[in-house]
C-alpha positions in Angstrom: 0.0 0.0 0.0 1.3 3.5 -0.9 1.2 6.3 1.6 1.2 10.0 2.0 2.6 11.5 5.1 1.3 14.9 6.3 3.2 16.2 9.3 3.0 19.2 11.6 -0.6 20.5 10.8 -1.0 23.0 13.6 -3.9 25.0 14.9 -5.2 26.4 18.2 -7.9 24.3 19.8 -9.8 24.4 23.1 -9.6 20.7 24.0 -8.8 19.5 27.5 -10.4 18.6 30.8 -9.5 21.9 32.6 -11.6 25.1 32.4 -8.5 27.2 31.4 -7.7 24.8 28.5 -11.2 25.3 27.2 -11.2 29.0 27.8 -7.7 29.9 26.6 -6.9 27.3 24.0 -3.5 26.0 23.0 -1.7 24.6 19.9 -2.3 21.1 18.8 -0.2 19.5 16.1 -1.3 16.6 14.0 0.5 14.1 11.8 -1.4 11.9 9.4 -0.3 9.0 7.2 -2.8 8.2 4.5 -2.7 4.7 3.0 -3.9 4.6 -0.6 -3.1 3.1 -4.0 -1.1 5.5 -6.3 -1.4 3.3 -9.4 -4.2 5.2 -11.1 -2.8 8.6 -10.0 0.7 7.7 -11.3 -0.7 6.3 -14.6 -2.8 9.4 -15.3 -0.8 12.1 -13.4 -4.3 13.3 -12.2 -5.0 14.6 -8.8 -8.5 13.2 -8.8 -7.1 9.7 -8.4 -5.3 10.3 -5.1 -6.0 11.8 -1.7 -5.7 15.6 -1.9 -3.4 16.3 1.0 -4.2 20.1 1.0 -7.9 19.2 1.6 -6.9 16.7 4.3 -4.9 19.4 6.1 -7.9 21.8 5.9 -10.1 19.1 7.4 -7.6 18.4 10.2 -7.5 22.1 11.0 -11.3 22.3 11.1 -11.5 19.5 13.6 -8.8 21.0 15.8 -10.5 24.4 15.8 -14.0 22.9 16.1 -16.0 21.4 18.9 -14.0 21.1 22.1 -13.3 17.6 23.4 -12.0 16.6 26.8 -9.4 14.1 25.5 -6.8 14.2 22.7 -7.6 10.5 22.3 -11.1 11.5 21.2 -9.6 14.2 18.9 -7.4 11.7 17.2 -10.2 9.3 16.6 -12.5 12.0 15.3 -9.8 13.1 12.8 -9.0 9.6 11.7 -12.6 8.6 11.2 -13.4 11.8 9.3 -10.5 11.3 7.0 -11.7 7.7 6.2 -15.2 9.0 5.6 -14.3 12.0 3.5 -11.2 10.9 1.4 -10.3 8.0 -0.9 -7.9 6.2 1.5 -7.8 2.6 2.7 -6.4 3.5 6.1 -5.0 6.3 8.2 -2.6 6.8 11.1 -3.2 9.9 13.1 -0.9 11.3 15.8 -2.1 14.3 17.9 0.6 16.3 19.7 -0.3 18.4 22.7 3.1 20.2 23.4 1.7 22.6 26.0 -0.2 20.0 28.0 -0.7 21.1 31.6 1.9 18.9 33.2 3.8 20.0 36.3 7.2 18.5 35.4 9.5 19.3 32.4 8.5 17.3 29.3 9.0 17.5 25.6 5.6 16.5 24.1 2.5 14.4 24.7 1.1 12.4 21.8 -1.6 9.9 21.2 -1.8 7.8 18.0 -4.6 5.9 16.3 -4.9 3.6 13.3 -8.1 3.2 11.4 -8.9 1.4 8.2 -11.9 0.5 6.1 -13.7 -2.7 7.0 
C-alpha cells in the first residue's frame, strides 16, 4: 500500500479537561499517514485519483478548531474517522501532539496515535 505523510498540521484548539484549557486554548499538532493506492494517479498524473493532502490538512485544522473535546484520544479518533469518511484512503494513522499540556514537570511533548482502516 502506498502512503502520503502529512506532518505538523498546527492550529489552536480548546480541548482539555481543565476550564482554562477550554477558555484559553492551546496549539495542537497533527501528523497523518494516508494509505492509498497510487497506481491510477501515477498512470494518469491526475489529482482526482489520489488523496488531496491540501484538503486533508484543511479538514484536520477544522477539527482542531472545532467542537472542544476533553481528551486528545477523542480528537485523534474524530480526525481519523473523518479522513476515512471523506477521502479516498484505505487506512490512516493519526498522531495528535499536545506540546503545551498542563503537566507540572518538564516534558517535551505528549502524543496519542490511532490507526483506522476501512472494514
